[in-house]
KEKOL-96294 format. One record per residue (C-alpha): residue in one letter; x, y, z. Coordinates in Angstrom, 2 decimals, always signed. Layout:
REM residues N
ATOM code      c1      c2      c3
ATOM    A       X       Y       Z
...
REM end
This chain:
REM residues 521
ATOM code      c1      c2      c3
ATOM    M +138.52 +120.31  +72.51
ATOM    K +135.89 +122.69  +70.89
ATOM    T +135.65 +126.04  +72.40
ATOM    R +133.73 +129.08  +71.80
ATOM    Q +135.45 +131.85  +73.77
ATOM    T +133.25 +134.89  +73.91
ATOM    S +132.61 +134.47  +77.74
ATOM    R +134.85 +137.57  +79.20
ATOM    L +132.67 +140.31  +77.48
ATOM    R +129.81 +139.96  +79.93
ATOM    R +128.43 +143.04  +81.75
ATOM    G +130.55 +145.78  +79.94
ATOM    A +129.94 +149.27  +81.23
ATOM    A +127.47 +147.95  +83.90
ATOM    I +130.28 +146.24  +85.65
ATOM    V +132.38 +149.30  +85.89
ATOM    A +129.67 +151.43  +87.27
ATOM    G +128.42 +148.74  +89.47
ATOM    L +131.63 +148.14  +91.14
ATOM    A +131.72 +151.84  +92.20
ATOM    A +128.44 +150.98  +94.15
ATOM    A +129.52 +147.67  +95.34
ATOM    S +132.84 +148.97  +96.56
ATOM    M +130.93 +150.63  +99.36
ATOM    M +131.36 +147.35 +101.25
ATOM    L +135.05 +147.60 +100.96
ATOM    S +135.41 +151.43 +101.32
ATOM    G +132.19 +152.94 +102.27
ATOM    C +131.72 +155.26  +99.25
ATOM    L +128.74 +156.05  +97.07
ATOM    Y +127.44 +158.89  +95.27
ATOM    A +124.30 +160.74  +94.57
ATOM    M +122.57 +160.39  +91.21
ATOM    I +119.67 +162.94  +90.93
ATOM    P +120.46 +166.64  +90.07
ATOM    E +119.58 +168.54  +93.30
ATOM    G +116.36 +170.50  +93.06
ATOM    A +115.33 +168.96  +89.80
ATOM    E +111.60 +168.43  +89.12
ATOM    P +110.02 +166.00  +86.79
ATOM    R +107.83 +166.65  +83.92
ATOM    P +104.40 +165.02  +83.42
ATOM    S +104.72 +161.49  +82.21
ATOM    T +103.90 +161.97  +78.43
ATOM    T +105.33 +160.77  +75.19
ATOM    N +105.00 +161.85  +71.56
ATOM    A +102.79 +160.38  +69.04
ATOM    P +104.26 +157.19  +67.58
ATOM    D +106.33 +157.32  +64.42
ATOM    T +104.81 +154.77  +61.87
ATOM    E +106.01 +156.09  +58.81
ATOM    G +106.74 +153.23  +56.29
ATOM    V +105.64 +150.61  +58.81
ATOM    S +104.14 +147.33  +57.26
ATOM    A +100.54 +146.46  +57.94
ATOM    E +101.60 +143.34  +59.90
ATOM    L +103.79 +145.42  +62.30
ATOM    L +101.44 +148.39  +62.53
ATOM    P  +99.88 +147.17  +65.84
ATOM    F +103.23 +147.22  +67.56
ATOM    Y +104.40 +150.52  +66.11
ATOM    E +101.37 +152.52  +66.88
ATOM    Q +100.90 +151.46  +70.62
ATOM    T +100.64 +154.20  +73.04
ATOM    L +103.00 +153.96  +76.06
ATOM    E +101.75 +154.27  +79.85
ATOM    W +104.29 +155.76  +81.98
ATOM    A +104.33 +155.51  +85.63
ATOM    A +106.80 +156.30  +88.53
ATOM    C +109.46 +153.60  +88.91
ATOM    D +109.64 +151.65  +92.11
ATOM    S +113.00 +152.99  +92.62
ATOM    G +115.40 +155.65  +91.21
ATOM    G +113.86 +158.89  +92.41
ATOM    A +111.46 +161.57  +90.94
ATOM    M +113.06 +162.01  +87.60
ATOM    F +112.60 +158.39  +86.65
ATOM    D +109.46 +156.74  +85.07
ATOM    C +108.89 +153.29  +83.47
ATOM    T +106.68 +151.56  +80.91
ATOM    S +106.62 +148.43  +79.05
ATOM    V +106.74 +147.88  +75.25
ATOM    T +105.14 +145.03  +73.47
ATOM    A +107.16 +143.59  +70.71
ATOM    P +106.82 +140.53  +68.66
ATOM    L +108.48 +137.52  +69.56
ATOM    D +109.49 +136.62  +66.08
ATOM    W +110.02 +139.68  +63.79
ATOM    E +109.78 +137.48  +60.75
ATOM    N +106.34 +136.11  +61.97
ATOM    P +104.72 +138.79  +64.12
ATOM    A +101.54 +136.89  +64.69
ATOM    A +103.59 +134.12  +66.42
ATOM    G +103.50 +135.84  +69.99
ATOM    E +104.55 +138.76  +71.95
ATOM    I +107.16 +139.81  +74.40
ATOM    E +107.50 +142.61  +76.78
ATOM    L +110.38 +145.19  +76.92
ATOM    A +111.02 +146.91  +80.21
ATOM    V +111.99 +150.72  +79.60
ATOM    V +112.94 +153.34  +82.05
ATOM    R +113.24 +157.11  +81.25
ATOM    H +115.30 +159.62  +83.09
ATOM    Q +113.58 +162.79  +82.15
ATOM    A +115.77 +165.69  +80.85
ATOM    T +116.48 +168.18  +83.80
ATOM    G +116.22 +170.93  +81.01
ATOM    Q +114.41 +171.43  +77.83
ATOM    P +114.52 +168.05  +76.07
ATOM    V +115.74 +167.88  +72.57
ATOM    G +114.84 +164.21  +72.35
ATOM    S +115.41 +160.86  +73.54
ATOM    L +118.75 +159.18  +73.97
ATOM    L +118.83 +155.34  +74.10
ATOM    T +121.48 +153.62  +75.92
ATOM    N +123.03 +149.96  +76.29
ATOM    P +125.52 +149.16  +78.99
ATOM    G +126.68 +145.86  +77.10
ATOM    G +126.98 +142.20  +77.90
ATOM    P +125.11 +140.77  +76.24
ATOM    G +122.79 +140.31  +79.24
ATOM    A +123.27 +143.53  +81.21
ATOM    S +120.21 +145.35  +82.43
ATOM    G +120.00 +148.73  +80.59
ATOM    R +116.93 +149.54  +82.88
ATOM    D +119.08 +149.04  +86.14
ATOM    F +121.96 +151.02  +84.41
ATOM    I +120.07 +153.96  +84.19
ATOM    L +118.17 +153.53  +87.37
ATOM    D +121.20 +153.08  +89.37
ATOM    S +123.86 +154.99  +87.56
ATOM    V +122.52 +157.56  +84.98
ATOM    D +125.16 +159.99  +85.72
ATOM    Y +127.83 +157.34  +84.94
ATOM    A +125.95 +156.22  +81.75
ATOM    V +125.91 +159.80  +80.41
ATOM    G +127.54 +163.31  +81.27
ATOM    A +125.64 +166.03  +82.83
ATOM    D +125.12 +168.06  +79.75
ATOM    L +123.20 +165.15  +78.15
ATOM    I +121.34 +164.56  +81.25
ATOM    E +120.10 +168.13  +80.87
ATOM    S +119.12 +167.94  +77.20
ATOM    Y +117.97 +164.43  +76.63
ATOM    D +115.37 +162.14  +78.09
ATOM    V +117.77 +159.21  +78.82
ATOM    I +116.41 +155.92  +77.93
ATOM    G +117.35 +152.53  +79.47
ATOM    F +115.90 +149.12  +78.40
ATOM    D +116.32 +145.64  +79.18
ATOM    P +116.95 +143.93  +75.86
ATOM    R +114.76 +140.73  +75.02
ATOM    G +115.76 +137.93  +77.21
ATOM    V +117.27 +140.26  +79.96
ATOM    G +115.96 +141.34  +83.35
ATOM    A +112.48 +142.69  +83.69
ATOM    S +111.87 +142.10  +79.87
ATOM    T +110.48 +138.70  +78.90
ATOM    A +113.58 +136.94  +80.16
ATOM    V +115.80 +133.83  +79.83
ATOM    T +115.42 +131.63  +82.90
ATOM    C +117.73 +128.74  +83.67
ATOM    F +118.86 +127.72  +87.24
ATOM    D +117.48 +128.65  +90.64
ATOM    A +120.32 +130.10  +92.99
ATOM    A +121.39 +126.85  +94.46
ATOM    D +122.01 +125.38  +91.06
ATOM    M +123.54 +128.60  +89.62
ATOM    D +126.02 +128.65  +92.64
ATOM    S +126.88 +124.92  +91.78
ATOM    Y +127.27 +125.78  +88.28
ATOM    L +129.65 +128.89  +88.60
ATOM    Y +131.61 +127.95  +91.84
ATOM    D +131.91 +124.32  +92.27
ATOM    I +135.35 +122.87  +91.94
ATOM    P +135.70 +120.24  +89.22
ATOM    A +136.44 +116.83  +90.63
ATOM    S +139.06 +116.04  +87.83
ATOM    A +142.25 +117.59  +87.14
ATOM    R +142.27 +120.39  +84.77
ATOM    G +142.79 +119.62  +81.21
ATOM    T +142.20 +115.95  +81.41
ATOM    A +139.35 +114.06  +79.45
ATOM    E +137.65 +113.74  +82.70
ATOM    W +137.42 +117.40  +83.46
ATOM    E +136.37 +117.99  +79.97
ATOM    A +133.34 +115.51  +80.30
ATOM    E +132.37 +117.10  +83.62
ATOM    L +132.43 +120.55  +82.41
ATOM    T +130.40 +119.49  +79.15
ATOM    E +127.90 +117.76  +81.21
ATOM    R +127.42 +120.97  +83.40
ATOM    N +126.89 +122.78  +80.26
ATOM    A +124.36 +120.53  +79.01
ATOM    Q +122.30 +120.64  +82.23
ATOM    F +122.47 +124.47  +82.02
ATOM    A +121.22 +124.41  +78.55
ATOM    D +118.47 +121.99  +79.38
ATOM    A +117.23 +124.12  +82.14
ATOM    C +117.31 +127.25  +80.02
ATOM    E +115.22 +125.49  +77.19
ATOM    A +112.82 +124.11  +79.91
ATOM    N +112.25 +127.35  +81.68
ATOM    S +112.22 +130.13  +79.10
ATOM    A +108.97 +129.69  +77.54
ATOM    G +110.10 +129.16  +74.00
ATOM    I +112.18 +132.56  +73.60
ATOM    L +115.56 +131.18  +73.09
ATOM    P +115.66 +131.01  +69.31
ATOM    H +114.50 +134.53  +69.08
ATOM    V +117.07 +136.07  +71.63
ATOM    T +119.51 +137.30  +68.96
ATOM    T +121.22 +140.66  +68.47
ATOM    V +119.33 +141.07  +65.13
ATOM    N +116.00 +140.81  +66.96
ATOM    S +117.10 +143.21  +69.71
ATOM    A +118.19 +145.87  +67.21
ATOM    R +114.67 +145.62  +65.62
ATOM    D +113.25 +145.95  +69.12
ATOM    M +115.18 +149.22  +69.40
ATOM    D +113.64 +150.70  +66.38
ATOM    L +110.31 +149.83  +67.78
ATOM    I +111.19 +151.69  +71.06
ATOM    R +112.52 +154.67  +69.03
ATOM    A +109.14 +154.73  +67.13
ATOM    V +106.83 +154.45  +70.17
ATOM    L +108.86 +157.24  +71.84
ATOM    G +107.86 +159.39  +69.02
ATOM    D +111.37 +160.02  +67.62
ATOM    K +112.03 +159.98  +63.89
ATOM    E +115.63 +158.95  +64.33
ATOM    L +117.34 +156.90  +67.10
ATOM    N +120.01 +158.65  +69.01
ATOM    Y +122.12 +155.99  +70.92
ATOM    L +125.15 +155.47  +73.08
ATOM    G +126.26 +151.93  +73.20
ATOM    Y +128.96 +150.56  +75.60
ATOM    S +130.85 +147.25  +74.94
ATOM    Y +128.39 +144.60  +73.44
ATOM    G +126.15 +147.67  +73.04
ATOM    T +128.43 +148.90  +70.18
ATOM    F +127.62 +145.43  +68.25
ATOM    L +123.86 +146.08  +68.81
ATOM    G +124.10 +149.76  +67.82
ATOM    A +126.26 +148.94  +64.46
ATOM    T +123.66 +146.17  +63.72
ATOM    Y +120.76 +148.73  +64.19
ATOM    A +122.69 +151.30  +61.74
ATOM    N +123.12 +148.44  +59.15
ATOM    L +119.41 +147.43  +59.31
ATOM    Y +117.87 +150.99  +59.65
ATOM    P +120.64 +153.39  +58.09
ATOM    E +117.81 +156.00  +57.25
ATOM    K +116.60 +155.93  +61.00
ATOM    A +120.09 +156.25  +62.52
ATOM    G +120.63 +159.62  +64.10
ATOM    R +123.70 +160.36  +66.46
ATOM    L +125.10 +157.13  +67.33
ATOM    V +128.24 +156.82  +69.69
ATOM    L +129.66 +153.22  +70.06
ATOM    D +132.18 +153.13  +73.02
ATOM    G +134.49 +150.06  +73.50
ATOM    A +133.80 +148.38  +70.08
ATOM    I +133.49 +144.66  +69.26
ATOM    D +134.66 +143.80  +65.85
ATOM    P +131.78 +142.23  +64.08
ATOM    A +134.14 +140.49  +61.66
ATOM    V +136.24 +138.44  +64.11
ATOM    S +135.39 +134.80  +64.90
ATOM    G +134.41 +133.59  +68.35
ATOM    T +137.79 +132.08  +68.67
ATOM    E +139.43 +135.34  +67.69
ATOM    V +137.43 +137.21  +70.11
ATOM    G +138.29 +135.04  +73.07
ATOM    T +142.00 +134.76  +72.18
ATOM    T +142.22 +138.80  +71.53
ATOM    Q +140.47 +139.49  +74.61
ATOM    A +142.68 +137.27  +76.74
ATOM    L +145.63 +139.23  +75.36
ATOM    G +143.95 +142.42  +76.31
ATOM    F +143.23 +141.19  +79.91
ATOM    E +146.93 +140.08  +80.33
ATOM    S +147.92 +143.44  +79.22
ATOM    A +145.65 +145.27  +81.71
ATOM    L +146.95 +142.76  +84.46
ATOM    R +150.46 +143.70  +83.72
ATOM    A +149.69 +147.34  +83.79
ATOM    Y +148.09 +146.63  +87.20
ATOM    M +151.12 +144.85  +88.58
ATOM    Q +153.39 +147.72  +87.77
ATOM    D +151.09 +150.15  +89.52
ATOM    C +150.89 +147.78  +92.39
ATOM    L +154.75 +147.28  +92.54
ATOM    D +155.12 +151.16  +92.53
ATOM    S +152.86 +151.44  +95.60
ATOM    D +153.61 +150.87  +99.26
ATOM    S +151.00 +148.12  +99.78
ATOM    C +151.72 +145.58  +96.99
ATOM    P +151.67 +142.02  +98.09
ATOM    F +153.98 +141.08  +95.29
ATOM    N +157.81 +142.27  +94.62
ATOM    G +160.56 +142.22  +92.18
ATOM    T +159.89 +142.98  +88.54
ATOM    V +156.77 +142.87  +86.66
ATOM    D +157.76 +139.49  +85.25
ATOM    E +158.62 +138.15  +88.59
ATOM    A +155.38 +139.44  +90.14
ATOM    M +153.41 +137.88  +87.41
ATOM    A +155.11 +134.53  +87.76
ATOM    D +154.13 +134.77  +91.55
ATOM    L +150.62 +135.40  +90.52
ATOM    G +150.75 +132.39  +88.37
ATOM    A +151.96 +130.24  +91.08
ATOM    L +149.12 +131.59  +93.37
ATOM    L +146.43 +130.52  +90.72
ATOM    A +148.16 +127.14  +90.46
ATOM    A +148.08 +126.82  +94.21
ATOM    V +144.44 +127.62  +94.57
ATOM    D +143.54 +125.33  +91.69
ATOM    R +145.33 +122.52  +93.63
ATOM    T +144.05 +123.49  +97.05
ATOM    P +140.90 +125.69  +96.98
ATOM    L +140.45 +128.20  +99.84
ATOM    K +137.23 +128.02 +101.81
ATOM    N +135.21 +131.15 +102.41
ATOM    D +133.16 +131.83 +105.58
ATOM    D +130.06 +130.81 +103.72
ATOM    G +131.44 +127.29 +102.79
ATOM    R +132.17 +127.97  +99.18
ATOM    M +135.58 +127.16  +97.83
ATOM    L +137.74 +129.65  +95.96
ATOM    G +139.43 +127.82  +93.09
ATOM    A +141.36 +129.20  +90.11
ATOM    D +138.43 +129.75  +87.99
ATOM    S +136.74 +131.97  +90.68
ATOM    L +139.96 +133.74  +91.47
ATOM    M +140.32 +134.55  +87.84
ATOM    T +136.73 +135.84  +87.52
ATOM    A +137.63 +138.28  +90.45
ATOM    I +140.81 +139.45  +88.69
ATOM    I +138.82 +139.88  +85.33
ATOM    A +136.12 +141.90  +87.21
ATOM    A +138.62 +144.20  +88.76
ATOM    L +140.42 +144.81  +85.69
ATOM    Y +137.58 +146.62  +83.98
ATOM    S +138.47 +149.75  +85.66
ATOM    E +141.73 +151.26  +86.69
ATOM    G +139.69 +152.57  +89.76
ATOM    N +139.26 +149.22  +90.84
ATOM    W +142.91 +148.03  +91.20
ATOM    S +142.98 +148.65  +94.87
ATOM    Y +140.15 +146.07  +95.32
ATOM    L +142.17 +143.55  +93.34
ATOM    T +145.24 +144.00  +95.62
ATOM    Q +142.92 +143.44  +98.57
ATOM    G +141.75 +140.49  +96.88
ATOM    L +145.17 +138.93  +95.82
ATOM    E +146.73 +139.73  +99.20
ATOM    G +143.64 +138.00 +101.05
ATOM    A +144.11 +134.89  +98.65
ATOM    L +147.99 +134.87  +99.48
ATOM    Q +146.99 +134.87 +103.18
ATOM    G +144.36 +132.02 +102.71
ATOM    D +141.46 +134.60 +102.88
ATOM    P +139.29 +134.51  +99.74
ATOM    Y +136.61 +137.08 +101.03
ATOM    V +137.28 +139.97  +98.93
ATOM    A +137.93 +137.73  +95.96
ATOM    F +134.43 +136.47  +96.31
ATOM    V +133.20 +139.87  +96.62
ATOM    L +134.74 +140.73  +93.15
ATOM    A +133.70 +137.41  +91.69
ATOM    D +130.18 +137.56  +92.99
ATOM    F +129.64 +141.11  +91.60
ATOM    Y +130.80 +139.84  +88.17
ATOM    N +128.14 +137.09  +88.44
ATOM    G +125.49 +139.45  +89.75
ATOM    R +125.38 +137.60  +93.07
ATOM    E +124.78 +139.27  +96.53
ATOM    D +124.10 +137.23  +99.78
ATOM    G +123.35 +134.16  +97.91
ATOM    V +120.80 +135.83  +95.59
ATOM    Y +121.33 +136.50  +92.07
ATOM    L +120.27 +139.83  +91.33
ATOM    D +119.79 +139.50  +87.51
ATOM    N +119.94 +136.81  +84.81
ATOM    S +123.00 +138.18  +83.01
ATOM    T +124.70 +134.73  +83.07
ATOM    E +121.55 +133.23  +81.37
ATOM    A +121.03 +136.12  +78.86
ATOM    F +124.75 +136.23  +77.96
ATOM    R +124.77 +132.53  +77.22
ATOM    A +121.65 +132.88  +75.17
ATOM    Y +122.83 +135.75  +73.06
ATOM    N +126.24 +134.31  +72.33
ATOM    C +124.84 +130.86  +71.50
ATOM    M +122.63 +132.28  +68.87
ATOM    D +125.03 +134.95  +67.59
ATOM    Y +128.25 +132.95  +67.07
ATOM    P +128.25 +130.49  +64.42
ATOM    V +129.71 +126.97  +65.34
ATOM    E +133.45 +126.68  +64.59
ATOM    D +135.31 +123.53  +63.95
ATOM    D +138.38 +124.65  +62.57
ATOM    Q +141.13 +122.66  +64.36
ATOM    A +144.07 +124.44  +62.66
ATOM    A +142.58 +127.89  +63.68
ATOM    Q +142.01 +126.58  +67.31
ATOM    A +145.61 +125.43  +67.48
ATOM    A +147.10 +128.50  +66.25
ATOM    A +144.78 +130.55  +68.77
ATOM    D +146.00 +128.23  +71.65
ATOM    T +149.62 +128.93  +70.78
ATOM    K +148.93 +132.66  +70.54
ATOM    L +147.12 +132.58  +73.86
ATOM    A +149.94 +130.50  +75.68
ATOM    E +152.61 +132.81  +74.44
ATOM    G +150.89 +136.21  +74.64
ATOM    A +148.94 +135.64  +78.00
ATOM    P +150.83 +133.10  +79.90
ATOM    T +149.27 +133.92  +83.39
ATOM    I +145.83 +133.87  +82.23
ATOM    A +145.84 +131.21  +79.47
ATOM    P +145.76 +128.03  +81.76
ATOM    Y +142.40 +129.28  +82.93
ATOM    W +140.83 +130.71  +79.81
ATOM    N +139.66 +127.77  +77.43
ATOM    G +137.19 +125.09  +78.06
ATOM    P +134.51 +122.99  +76.37
ATOM    D +132.31 +125.01  +74.20
ATOM    P +129.30 +126.13  +76.34
ATOM    C +127.07 +126.18  +73.56
ATOM    A +127.67 +122.60  +72.22
ATOM    G +124.40 +121.40  +73.94
ATOM    W +122.25 +124.43  +73.19
ATOM    A +118.64 +123.52  +72.04
ATOM    H +118.78 +125.71  +68.86
ATOM    P +121.47 +126.37  +66.19
ATOM    P +122.99 +129.69  +66.03
ATOM    T +121.42 +132.21  +63.39
ATOM    G +124.05 +134.85  +63.57
ATOM    T +126.91 +135.43  +61.14
ATOM    R +130.28 +137.18  +61.50
ATOM    G +131.28 +139.84  +58.92
ATOM    E +132.06 +143.47  +58.41
ATOM    I +129.31 +146.06  +59.12
ATOM    H +129.35 +149.03  +56.87
ATOM    A +125.96 +150.63  +57.53
ATOM    E +125.87 +152.48  +54.20
ATOM    G +123.84 +155.69  +54.50
ATOM    A +123.75 +155.94  +58.12
ATOM    G +126.04 +159.08  +58.24
ATOM    P +128.65 +159.88  +60.80
ATOM    I +128.93 +157.28  +63.74
ATOM    L +131.64 +157.96  +66.51
ATOM    V +133.59 +154.93  +67.73
ATOM    V +135.45 +155.34  +70.86
ATOM    G +138.47 +153.21  +71.76
ATOM    T +140.76 +153.00  +74.93
ATOM    T +144.24 +151.91  +74.05
ATOM    N +144.52 +149.43  +77.07
ATOM    D +140.84 +148.40  +77.19
ATOM    P +141.09 +144.77  +78.43
ATOM    A +137.47 +143.77  +77.49
ATOM    T +137.20 +145.15  +74.07
ATOM    P +140.68 +145.67  +72.80
ATOM    Y +141.53 +148.91  +71.16
ATOM    E +142.19 +147.16  +67.70
ATOM    W +138.45 +146.41  +67.55
ATOM    S +137.52 +149.98  +67.72
ATOM    V +140.04 +150.62  +65.03
ATOM    S +138.55 +148.03  +62.85
ATOM    L +134.94 +148.92  +63.41
ATOM    A +135.57 +152.68  +62.80
ATOM    E +137.24 +151.54  +59.53
ATOM    Q +134.41 +149.33  +58.50
ATOM    L +131.60 +151.93  +58.91
ATOM    E +130.95 +154.21  +55.95
ATOM    G +130.59 +157.03  +58.36
ATOM    G +132.99 +155.82  +61.18
ATOM    V +135.16 +158.39  +63.15
ATOM    L +137.57 +157.15  +65.62
ATOM    I +138.00 +158.70  +68.95
ATOM    T +141.03 +157.29  +70.82
ATOM    R +141.43 +157.48  +74.60
ATOM    V +144.84 +156.77  +75.59
ATOM    G +144.65 +155.01  +78.95
ATOM    E +143.48 +152.09  +80.96
ATOM    G +140.07 +150.49  +81.56
ATOM    H +137.04 +149.54  +79.80
ATOM    T +135.33 +152.18  +77.58
ATOM    G +136.28 +155.84  +77.13
ATOM    Y +133.29 +158.25  +77.61
ATOM    N +132.50 +159.97  +80.85
ATOM    K +135.70 +158.59  +82.52
ATOM    G +137.20 +161.95  +83.17
ATOM    N +138.88 +162.48  +79.77
ATOM    T +137.75 +166.05  +78.76
ATOM    C +138.84 +165.57  +75.29
ATOM    V +136.68 +162.41  +74.74
ATOM    D +133.77 +163.87  +76.65
ATOM    D +133.76 +167.08  +74.85
ATOM    A +133.71 +165.33  +71.40
ATOM    V +130.79 +163.03  +72.33
ATOM    D +128.66 +165.71  +73.87
ATOM    A +129.17 +168.03  +70.97
ATOM    F +128.12 +165.39  +68.62
ATOM    F +124.96 +164.80  +70.46
ATOM    L +124.08 +168.34  +71.31
ATOM    E +125.37 +170.15  +68.44
ATOM    D +125.89 +167.50  +65.77
ATOM    A +129.37 +168.42  +65.58
ATOM    V +131.74 +165.73  +63.83
ATOM    P +135.40 +165.62  +64.57
ATOM    D +137.52 +166.72  +61.66
ATOM    G +138.97 +163.35  +61.08
ATOM    D +139.81 +160.76  +63.86
ATOM    L +140.80 +162.27  +67.23
ATOM    K +143.45 +161.14  +69.75
ATOM    C +142.80 +162.21  +73.43
ATOM    E +145.79 +161.82  +75.69
REM end
């Protein structure tokens, strides 16, 4: 069976921030985002930076932005659209639109700070509109115009479009008719993937071959220039680290202060990505289970090994006999695993995982569906974003086809031994096998020679982007400096670790670079 296991990176920092808001249906908690008493500045922008731009790209780089109040988000936010070439290699071939939001600095601005929450496929525009104070710390909000944007193919930008809500429900939640692991099961999932790929090609107006990380990095340089910034200041989370490293490699002379938090190793194969990530989630699941057993409300008992075995039995049980939700959907092992993965992105969500697992043990899948729905961007039967479509589009174009059966067999063995609870529900047929366009991306080290210092933040038990990837990226980058956050959860900045936060803020505000790698307990 051919696999391309990149499918659990998904929404990156956006899922961590979003669950804080989504949890209001479970706990009633929410927080305010706009500094009290702040007043917006007039919606202006600096003259575009067109230095060194070729004649064929000059019409894009010299465009003047028109800012207007956003439909939501409050007085400190304004929005605009940037026109970019569909094909950067052939700028005359067509145009796309990039949706951009700006949270104006509450103090005297020193420049713009672009952000990306991850994915690929998460909305950077919504990330800033909905949770700017989660995306960046208070000192940066005061000093920078914080910029969020939807990359090409995503959200309010020219977007990848595939299924309607009913078809997406079927694709993501329907229980396969055949037993897991059989040839019939594989054929059924392959056909589903082919139908999804066909719908994406039919409904996306020709953009699919151009939805790549390299093109998105070029779009970032365009955004930088039309904002009037000479250099790019950038904070990227999760997949956003790959996007930022790609930018630094393409435009080292334009790379300003870059922080890459929760890194992806650009040199590892798709098979290695999936396997390493599964091991990371298994490790985080074991940490959750120990925390659960230490509490008074855990639905499991015994040792961690015994509790993990019981969880494995629960997954196998719902795989055999799915649980019916009030809306008629059936919770099988795949959706329950999605719920588990969603909650493991942040230690703060572990209590909701306990609720979901306790409910499933009692035959009630409601909370598990809340978690799975959030991961899939679904609310009340409506999909709030196109993260599933965009995620697939980027990965099918970025990751080369792999057909090394020996490497796959070794990965399967490593997966079964190192992640026995997760392994039965991790692999499946390659979802990109029927994609309409061959991948153009390559895997390899990124050095970004000449780009200057770049901070790489890694969390020791990050399940989604395992710590070893941050170590590797920091070593690859010519100017890489590693900041280690010792702890749980996905990404490290603005999560309550003063050591990490102070180092990142000082870099952005004072151009202060740590004297060597930094470990933050």
